[in-house]
MOPAC internal coordinates of N, CA, C and O (Angstrom, degrees):
PM7 1SCF
backbone

  N    0.0000 0     0.00 0     0.00 0    0    0    0
  C    1.4416 1     0.00 0     0.00 0    1    0    0
  C    1.5297 1   110.88 1     0.00 0    2    1    0
  O    1.2310 1   121.54 1   139.92 1    3    2    1
  N    1.3242 1   114.66 1   -40.08 1    3    2    1
  C    1.4573 1   119.63 1   179.61 1    5    3    2
  C    1.5273 1   110.77 1   -66.39 1    6    5    3
  O    1.2310 1   120.84 1   142.37 1    7    6    5
  N    1.3360 1   116.00 1   -37.63 1    7    6    5
  C    1.4585 1   119.98 1   178.62 1    9    7    6
  C    1.5280 1   111.05 1   -64.53 1   10    9    7
  O    1.2310 1   120.17 1   137.90 1   11   10    9
  N    1.3130 1   117.27 1   -42.10 1   11   10    9
  C    1.4658 1   120.88 1   178.44 1   13   11   10
  C    1.5238 1   110.88 1   -62.66 1   14   13   11
  O    1.2310 1   120.13 1   137.42 1   15   14   13
  N    1.3231 1   117.35 1   -42.58 1   15   14   13
  C    1.4639 1   120.61 1   178.80 1   17   15   14
  C    1.5276 1   110.98 1   -64.34 1   18   17   15
  O    1.2310 1   120.46 1   140.00 1   19   18   17
  N    1.3238 1   116.73 1   -40.00 1   19   18   17
  C    1.4597 1   120.22 1   178.38 1   21   19   18
  C    1.5213 1   110.96 1   -65.35 1   22   21   19
  O    1.2310 1   120.23 1   141.69 1   23   22   21
  N    1.3358 1   117.16 1   -38.31 1   23   22   21
  C    1.4649 1   120.29 1   178.95 1   25   23   22
  C    1.5319 1   110.87 1   -65.99 1   26   25   23
  O    1.2310 1   120.30 1   138.72 1   27   26   25
  N    1.3247 1   117.03 1   -41.28 1   27   26   25
  C    1.4673 1   120.39 1   178.52 1   29   27   26
  C    1.5239 1   110.15 1   -65.40 1   30   29   27
  O    1.2310 1   120.18 1   138.53 1   31   30   29
  N    1.3193 1   117.27 1   -41.47 1   31   30   29
  C    1.4704 1   120.57 1   179.12 1   33   31   30
  C    1.5224 1   110.70 1   -64.38 1   34   33   31
  O    1.2310 1   119.99 1   137.59 1   35   34   33
  N    1.3088 1   117.63 1   -42.41 1   35   34   33
  C    1.4721 1   120.41 1   178.41 1   37   35   34
  C    1.5228 1   111.48 1   -65.40 1   38   37   35
  O    1.2310 1   120.25 1   140.72 1   39   38   37
  N    1.3267 1   117.12 1   -39.28 1   39   38   37
  C    1.4618 1   120.14 1   178.15 1   41   39   38
  C    1.5196 1   110.69 1   -64.39 1   42   41   39
  O    1.2310 1   120.12 1   138.22 1   43   42   41
  N    1.3164 1   117.37 1   -41.78 1   43   42   41
  C    1.4710 1   121.17 1   178.38 1   45   43   42
  C    1.5267 1   110.52 1   -64.37 1   46   45   43
  O    1.2310 1   120.22 1   136.61 1   47   46   45
  N    1.3374 1   117.18 1   -43.39 1   47   46   45
  C    1.4632 1   120.58 1   178.42 1   49   47   46
  C    1.5289 1   110.64 1   -62.75 1   50   49   47
  O    1.2310 1   120.29 1   137.27 1   51   50   49
  N    1.3408 1   117.05 1   -42.73 1   51   50   49
  C    1.4631 1   120.27 1  -179.51 1   53   51   50
  C    1.5204 1   110.95 1   -65.15 1   54   53   51
  O    1.2310 1   120.18 1   142.25 1   55   54   53
  N    1.3287 1   117.25 1   -37.75 1   55   54   53
  C    1.4665 1   120.24 1   177.83 1   57   55   54
  C    1.5236 1   110.63 1   -63.84 1   58   57   55
  O    1.2310 1   120.18 1   134.26 1   59   58   57
  N    1.3220 1   117.26 1   -45.74 1   59   58   57
  C    1.4540 1   120.55 1   179.54 1   61   59   58
  C    1.5244 1   111.46 1   -66.78 1   62   61   59
  O    1.2310 1   120.38 1   143.91 1   63   62   61
  N    1.3122 1   116.88 1   -36.09 1   63   62   61
  C    1.4628 1   120.77 1   177.79 1   65   63   62
  C    1.5207 1   110.83 1   -65.32 1   66   65   63
  O    1.2310 1   120.37 1   143.05 1   67   66   65
  N    1.3218 1   116.90 1   -36.95 1   67   66   65
  C    1.4584 1   120.90 1   179.66 1   69   67   66
  C    1.5130 1   113.55 1   -74.55 1   70   69   67
  O    1.2310 1   119.65 1   159.74 1   71   70   69
  N    1.3226 1   118.28 1   -20.26 1   71   70   69
  C    1.4593 1   121.74 1  -177.77 1   73   71   70
  C    1.5242 1   113.48 1   -86.10 1   74   73   71
  O    1.2310 1   119.49 1   165.92 1   75   74   73
  N    1.3052 1   118.57 1   -14.08 1   75   74   73
  C    1.4620 1   118.96 1  -177.88 1   77   75   74
  C    1.5316 1   110.10 1   -73.46 1   78   77   75
  O    1.2310 1   120.25 1   -29.71 1   79   78   77
  N    1.2970 1   117.13 1   150.29 1   79   78   77
  C    1.4720 1   120.00 1  -176.61 1   81   79   78
  C    1.5274 1   111.59 1   -69.01 1   82   81   79
  O    1.2310 1   121.68 1   -30.34 1   83   82   81
  N    1.3154 1   114.39 1   149.66 1   83   82   81
  C    1.4671 1   120.86 1   179.91 1   85   83   82
  C    1.5188 1   108.71 1   -83.87 1   86   85   83
  O    1.2310 1   120.98 1   -58.01 1   87   86   85
  N    1.3280 1   115.73 1   121.99 1   87   86   85
  C    1.4610 1   121.29 1   177.65 1   89   87   86
  C    1.5258 1   107.94 1  -118.35 1   90   89   87
  O    1.2310 1   120.19 1   -74.74 1   91   90   89
  N    1.3176 1   117.25 1   105.26 1   91   90   89
  C    1.4691 1   118.66 1  -178.77 1   93   91   90
  C    1.5215 1   111.33 1   -67.62 1   94   93   91
  O    1.2310 1   121.37 1   -38.70 1   95   94   93
  N    1.3069 1   114.98 1   141.30 1   95   94   93
  C    1.4541 1   121.65 1   179.32 1   97   95   94
  C    1.5276 1   108.31 1   -89.97 1   98   97   95
  O    1.2310 1   119.41 1   -53.12 1   99   98   97
  N    1.3292 1   118.74 1   126.88 1   99   98   97
  C    1.4724 1   118.97 1  -179.22 1  101   99   98
  C    1.5284 1   112.29 1   -65.09 1  102  101   99
  O    1.2310 1   119.46 1   155.29 1  103  102  101
  N    1.3204 1   118.63 1   -24.71 1  103  102  101
  C    1.4624 1   121.04 1   179.23 1  105  103  102
  C    1.5237 1   112.48 1   -82.94 1  106  105  103
  O    1.2310 1   120.25 1   171.36 1  107  106  105
  N    1.3171 1   117.14 1    -8.64 1  107  106  105
  C    1.4619 1   120.66 1  -175.42 1  109  107  106
  C    1.5200 1   111.87 1   -68.72 1  110  109  107
  O    1.2310 1   119.57 1   155.24 1  111  110  109
  N    1.3048 1   118.42 1   -24.76 1  111  110  109
  C    1.4599 1   120.32 1  -178.84 1  113  111  110
  C    1.5252 1   111.88 1   -70.14 1  114  113  111
  O    1.2310 1   119.83 1   163.18 1  115  114  113
  N    1.3207 1   117.93 1   -16.82 1  115  114  113
  C    1.4516 1   121.39 1   179.93 1  117  115  114
  C    1.5319 1   112.33 1   -80.88 1  118  117  115
  O    1.2310 1   119.81 1   163.60 1  119  118  117
  N    1.3285 1   117.96 1   -16.40 1  119  118  117
  C    1.4586 1   120.68 1  -176.97 1  121  119  118
  C    1.5242 1   111.08 1   -75.66 1  122  121  119
  O    1.2310 1   120.30 1   -37.41 1  123  122  121
  N    1.3241 1   117.03 1   142.59 1  123  122  121
  C    1.4739 1   120.21 1   179.53 1  125  123  122
  C    1.5365 1   110.72 1   -82.35 1  126  125  123
  O    1.2310 1   120.25 1  -104.75 1  127  126  125
  N    1.3205 1   117.14 1    75.25 1  127  126  125
  C    1.4619 1   121.02 1  -176.44 1  129  127  126
  C    1.5217 1   111.82 1   -68.25 1  130  129  127
  O    1.2310 1   119.54 1   152.54 1  131  130  129
  N    1.3184 1   118.48 1   -27.46 1  131  130  129
  C    1.4617 1   120.27 1   178.50 1  133  131  130
  C    1.5163 1   111.32 1   -62.45 1  134  133  131
  O    1.2310 1   120.32 1   139.41 1  135  134  133
  N    1.3041 1   116.99 1   -40.59 1  135  134  133
  C    1.4621 1   121.72 1   179.17 1  137  135  134
  C    1.5172 1   110.96 1   -67.97 1  138  137  135
  O    1.2310 1   120.41 1   139.17 1  139  138  137
  N    1.3164 1   116.82 1   -40.83 1  139  138  137
  C    1.4699 1   120.60 1   179.27 1  141  139  138
  C    1.5237 1   109.93 1   -67.21 1  142  141  139
  O    1.2310 1   120.19 1   136.84 1  143  142  141
  N    1.3257 1   117.24 1   -43.16 1  143  142  141
  C    1.4645 1   120.49 1   177.97 1  145  143  142
  C    1.5191 1   110.78 1   -61.25 1  146  145  143
  O    1.2310 1   120.30 1   137.03 1  147  146  145
  N    1.3172 1   117.03 1   -42.97 1  147  146  145
  C    1.4656 1   120.41 1  -179.71 1  149  147  146
  C    1.5242 1   111.06 1   -63.84 1  150  149  147
  O    1.2310 1   120.57 1   140.30 1  151  150  149
  N    1.3206 1   116.52 1   -39.70 1  151  150  149
  C    1.4636 1   119.70 1   179.77 1  153  151  150
  C    1.5198 1   111.26 1   -66.82 1  154  153  151
  O    1.2310 1   120.38 1   136.92 1  155  154  153
  N    1.3273 1   116.88 1   -43.08 1  155  154  153
  C    1.4687 1   120.32 1  -179.89 1  157  155  154
  C    1.5225 1   110.27 1   -65.84 1  158  157  155
  O    1.2310 1   120.02 1   135.68 1  159  158  157
  N    1.3161 1   117.56 1   -44.32 1  159  158  157
  C    1.4589 1   120.31 1  -179.81 1  161  159  158
  C    1.5198 1   112.48 1   -67.55 1  162  161  159
  O    1.2310 1   120.03 1   145.61 1  163  162  161
  N    1.3247 1   117.54 1   -34.39 1  163  162  161
  C    1.4664 1   118.91 1   177.54 1  165  163  162
  C    1.5261 1   110.66 1   -68.87 1  166  165  163
  O    1.2310 1   119.80 1   141.40 1  167  166  165
  N    1.3393 1   117.99 1   -38.60 1  167  166  165
  C    1.4658 1   120.14 1   175.65 1  169  167  166
  C    1.5216 1   111.13 1   -65.53 1  170  169  167
  O    1.2310 1   120.24 1   142.22 1  171  170  169
  N    1.3266 1   117.15 1   -37.78 1  171  170  169
  C    1.4567 1   120.43 1   176.68 1  173  171  170
  C    1.5301 1   110.53 1   -64.69 1  174  173  171
  O    1.2310 1   120.16 1   138.20 1  175  174  173
  N    1.3219 1   117.29 1   -41.80 1  175  174  173
  C    1.4648 1   120.64 1   176.80 1  177  175  174
  C    1.5107 1   112.22 1   -63.04 1  178  177  175
  O    1.2310 1   120.37 1   140.96 1  179  178  177
  N    1.3169 1   116.91 1   -39.04 1  179  178  177
  C    1.4576 1   120.81 1   177.31 1  181  179  178
  C    1.5202 1   110.97 1   -64.62 1  182  181  179
  O    1.2310 1   120.45 1   138.57 1  183  182  181
  N    1.3202 1   116.75 1   -41.43 1  183  182  181
  C    1.4650 1   120.93 1   177.80 1  185  183  182
  C    1.5232 1   111.08 1   -62.85 1  186  185  183
  O    1.2310 1   120.24 1   135.91 1  187  186  185
  N    1.3202 1   117.14 1   -44.09 1  187  186  185
  C    1.4714 1   120.93 1   178.33 1  189  187  186
  C    1.5254 1   110.32 1   -63.39 1  190  189  187
  O    1.2310 1   119.88 1   140.75 1  191  190  189
  N    1.3154 1   117.84 1   -39.25 1  191  190  189
  C    1.4673 1   120.68 1   178.83 1  193  191  190
  C    1.5231 1   111.35 1   -63.45 1  194  193  191
  O    1.2310 1   120.12 1   138.01 1  195  194  193
  N    1.3316 1   117.38 1   -41.99 1  195  194  193
  C    1.4612 1   120.14 1   177.95 1  197  195  194
  C    1.5263 1   111.19 1   -65.05 1  198  197  195
  O    1.2310 1   120.14 1   140.69 1  199  198  197
  N    1.3190 1   117.33 1   -39.31 1  199  198  197
  C    1.4594 1   120.46 1   179.94 1  201  199  198
  C    1.5228 1   110.48 1   -64.62 1  202  201  199
  O    1.2310 1   119.83 1   134.25 1  203  202  201
  N    1.3335 1   117.93 1   -45.75 1  203  202  201
  C    1.4560 1   120.49 1   179.52 1  205  203  202
  C    1.5205 1   111.45 1   -67.16 1  206  205  203
  O    1.2310 1   120.00 1   144.41 1  207  206  205
  N    1.3153 1   117.60 1   -35.59 1  207  206  205
  C    1.4596 1   120.54 1   177.49 1  209  207  206
  C    1.5216 1   110.81 1   -63.69 1  210  209  207
  O    1.2310 1   120.47 1   136.67 1  211  210  209
  N    1.3246 1   116.70 1   -43.33 1  211  210  209
  C    1.4558 1   121.10 1   178.36 1  213  211  210
  C    1.5219 1   110.84 1   -64.48 1  214  213  211
  O    1.2310 1   120.14 1   137.33 1  215  214  213
  N    1.3246 1   117.34 1   -42.67 1  215  214  213
  C    1.4641 1   120.92 1  -179.95 1  217  215  214
  C    1.5240 1   110.49 1   -64.94 1  218  217  215
  O    1.2310 1   120.07 1   139.92 1  219  218  217
  N    1.3249 1   117.48 1   -40.08 1  219  218  217
  C    1.4590 1   120.63 1  -179.68 1  221  219  218
  C    1.5260 1   111.22 1   -66.61 1  222  221  219
  O    1.2310 1   120.12 1   140.04 1  223  222  221
  N    1.3243 1   117.37 1   -39.96 1  223  222  221
  C    1.4603 1   119.41 1   179.44 1  225  223  222
  C    1.5230 1   110.49 1   -66.57 1  226  225  223
  O    1.2310 1   119.91 1   141.49 1  227  226  225
  N    1.3197 1   117.78 1   -38.51 1  227  226  225
  C    1.4709 1   119.80 1   176.48 1  229  227  226
  C    1.5179 1   111.03 1   -65.31 1  230  229  227
  O    1.2310 1   120.41 1   141.02 1  231  230  229
  N    1.3269 1   116.83 1   -38.98 1  231  230  229
  C    1.4659 1   120.38 1   177.67 1  233  231  230
  C    1.5263 1   110.43 1   -62.83 1  234  233  231
  O    1.2310 1   120.13 1   136.66 1  235  234  233
  N    1.3239 1   117.36 1   -43.34 1  235  234  233
  C    1.4610 1   120.62 1  -179.80 1  237  235  234
  C    1.5280 1   111.57 1   -65.41 1  238  237  235
  O    1.2310 1   120.16 1   140.81 1  239  238  237
  N    1.3273 1   117.30 1   -39.19 1  239  238  237
  C    1.4706 1   120.68 1   177.75 1  241  239  238
  C    1.5226 1   109.60 1   -63.92 1  242  241  239
  O    1.2310 1   120.29 1   135.58 1  243  242  241
  N    1.3247 1   117.05 1   -44.42 1  243  242  241
  C    1.4600 1   120.59 1   179.67 1  245  243  242
  C    1.5197 1   111.05 1   -63.66 1  246  245  243
  O    1.2310 1   120.22 1   138.14 1  247  246  245
  N    1.3147 1   117.19 1   -41.86 1  247  246  245
  C    1.4604 1   121.05 1   179.28 1  249  247  246
  C    1.5246 1   110.74 1   -62.89 1  250  249  247
  O    1.2310 1   120.17 1   138.24 1  251  250  249
  N    1.3261 1   117.27 1   -41.76 1  251  250  249
  C    1.4609 1   120.99 1   179.06 1  253  251  250
  C    1.5204 1   111.26 1   -65.83 1  254  253  251
  O    1.2310 1   119.82 1   142.09 1  255  254  253
  N    1.3337 1   117.96 1   -37.91 1  255  254  253
  C    1.4629 1   120.96 1   176.86 1  257  255  254
  C    1.5270 1   111.24 1   -64.10 1  258  257  255
  O    1.2310 1   120.08 1   140.96 1  259  258  257
  N    1.3222 1   117.46 1   -39.04 1  259  258  257
  C    1.4655 1   120.64 1   177.39 1  261  259  258
  C    1.5200 1   110.26 1   -65.15 1  262  261  259
  O    1.2310 1   119.98 1   136.84 1  263  262  261
  N    1.3208 1   117.63 1   -43.16 1  263  262  261
  C    1.4672 1   121.02 1   178.44 1  265  263  262
  C    1.5236 1   110.59 1   -62.19 1  266  265  263
  O    1.2310 1   119.80 1   137.16 1  267  266  265
  N    1.3258 1   117.99 1   -42.84 1  267  266  265
  C    1.4685 1   121.43 1   178.32 1  269  267  266
  C    1.5235 1   111.26 1   -62.83 1  270  269  267
  O    1.2310 1   120.25 1   140.20 1  271  270  269
  N    1.3261 1   117.12 1   -39.80 1  271  270  269
  C    1.4597 1   120.13 1   179.54 1  273  271  270
  C    1.5183 1   111.17 1   -67.23 1  274  273  271
  O    1.2310 1   120.20 1   139.23 1  275  274  273
  N    1.3187 1   117.23 1   -40.77 1  275  274  273
  C    1.4647 1   120.59 1   177.71 1  277  275  274
  C    1.5194 1   110.46 1   -63.66 1  278  277  275
  O    1.2310 1   119.88 1   139.08 1  279  278  277
  N    1.3137 1   117.84 1   -40.92 1  279  278  277
  C    1.4663 1   120.85 1   178.20 1  281  279  278
  C    1.5289 1   110.70 1   -64.69 1  282  281  279
  O    1.2310 1   119.92 1   140.86 1  283  282  281
  N    1.3305 1   117.75 1   -39.14 1  283  282  281
  C    1.4596 1   120.46 1   178.57 1  285  283  282
  C    1.5239 1   111.20 1   -65.85 1  286  285  283
  O    1.2310 1   120.29 1   139.20 1  287  286  285
  N    1.3212 1   117.06 1   -40.80 1  287  286  285
  C    1.4640 1   120.42 1   177.81 1  289  287  286
  C    1.5203 1   110.21 1   -64.74 1  290  289  287
  O    1.2310 1   120.11 1   137.09 1  291  290  289
  N    1.3102 1   117.40 1   -42.91 1  291  290  289
  C    1.4686 1   121.51 1   178.81 1  293  291  290
  C    1.5255 1   111.02 1   -63.01 1  294  293  291
  O    1.2310 1   120.15 1   137.49 1  295  294  293
  N    1.3257 1   117.31 1   -42.51 1  295  294  293
  C    1.4659 1   120.80 1   178.75 1  297  295  294
  C    1.5226 1   110.64 1   -64.05 1  298  297  295
  O    1.2310 1   119.90 1   138.53 1  299  298  297
  N    1.3239 1   117.79 1   -41.47 1  299  298  297
  C    1.4623 1   121.01 1   178.32 1  301  299  298
  C    1.5201 1   110.44 1   -64.51 1  302  301  299
  O    1.2310 1   119.81 1   140.69 1  303  302  301
  N    1.3108 1   117.96 1   -39.31 1  303  302  301
  C    1.4618 1   121.07 1   179.11 1  305  303  302
  C    1.5273 1   110.89 1   -64.95 1  306  305  303
  O    1.2310 1   120.06 1   138.32 1  307  306  305
  N    1.3303 1   117.49 1   -41.68 1  307  306  305
  C    1.4677 1   120.87 1   178.77 1  309  307  306
  C    1.5191 1   110.22 1   -66.10 1  310  309  307
  O    1.2310 1   119.96 1   139.95 1  311  310  309
  N    1.3380 1   117.69 1   -40.05 1  311  310  309
  C    1.4652 1   120.60 1   179.70 1  313  311  310
  C    1.5251 1   111.34 1   -66.67 1  314  313  311
  O    1.2310 1   119.52 1   145.33 1  315  314  313
  N    1.3126 1   118.53 1   -34.67 1  315  314  313
  C    1.4617 1   121.38 1   178.36 1  317  315  314
  C    1.5118 1   110.02 1   -66.39 1  318  317  315
  O    1.2310 1   119.74 1   143.65 1  319  318  317
  N    1.3330 1   118.09 1   -36.35 1  319  318  317
  C    1.4626 1   121.31 1   178.18 1  321  319  318
  C    1.5144 1   111.39 1   -64.45 1  322  321  319
  O    1.2310 1   119.42 1   154.56 1  323  322  321
  N    1.3315 1   118.71 1   -25.44 1  323  322  321
  C    1.4548 1   121.82 1  -178.07 1  325  323  322
  C    1.5102 1   112.12 1   -80.23 1  326  325  323
  O    1.2310 1   119.25 1   158.90 1  327  326  325
  N    1.3521 1   119.04 1   -21.10 1  327  326  325
  C    1.4641 1   122.00 1  -178.55 1  329  327  326
  C    1.5216 1   110.39 1   -74.18 1  330  329  327
  O    1.2310 1   120.29 1   -32.26 1  331  330  329
  N    1.3220 1   117.06 1   147.74 1  331  330  329
  C    1.4581 1   118.59 1   175.13 1  333  331  330
  C    1.5331 1   110.70 1   -67.53 1  334  333  331
  O    1.2310 1   120.29 1   -19.69 1  335  334  333
  N    1.3097 1   117.06 1   160.31 1  335  334  333
  C    1.4549 1   122.25 1  -175.33 1  337  335  334
  C    1.5119 1   112.39 1   -63.26 1  338  337  335
  O    1.2310 1   119.19 1   151.10 1  339  338  337
  N    1.3364 1   119.15 1   -28.90 1  339  338  337
  C    1.4493 1   121.86 1  -177.31 1  341  339  338
  C    1.5416 1   110.97 1   -71.66 1  342  341  339
  O    1.2310 1   119.13 1   154.60 1  343  342  341
  N    1.3213 1   119.26 1   -25.40 1  343  342  341
  C    1.4548 1   121.82 1  -176.87 1  345  343  342
  C    1.5307 1   113.67 1   -92.05 1  346  345  343
  O    1.2310 1   119.71 1   170.95 1  347  346  345
  N    1.3163 1   118.17 1    -9.05 1  347  346  345
  C    1.4559 1   119.45 1  -177.69 1  349  347  346
  C    1.5077 1   110.24 1   -77.43 1  350  349  347
  O    1.2310 1   120.68 1   -25.30 1  351  350  349
  N    1.3075 1   116.31 1   154.70 1  351  350  349
  C    1.4653 1   121.58 1   179.13 1  353  351  350
  C    1.5242 1   109.85 1   -74.08 1  354  353  351
  O    1.2310 1   120.98 1   -35.03 1  355  354  353
  N    1.3214 1   115.73 1   144.97 1  355  354  353
  C    1.4685 1   119.85 1   178.41 1  357  355  354
  C    1.4940 1   110.84 1  -106.81 1  358  357  355
  O    1.2310 1   120.10 1   180.00 1  359  358  357

């Protein structure tokens, strides 16, 4: 309940914050925004690279487990063919 109330309060604050008029700061042109943008975007790219790397490694592990299971099933099937008919399960 507390989480829902906090979410509603944050949404209301964000709405009011977005409705206020934009007043440009005359000193803002002196800030090196290109450098800040580049740093933020490079960190975002690094984060995306780590996420895709983790997803790819999980995919490869899952694929290898499927291949191992198929090989085990195939080996069991070949071994069953080698048993005489009297020893097989009915």
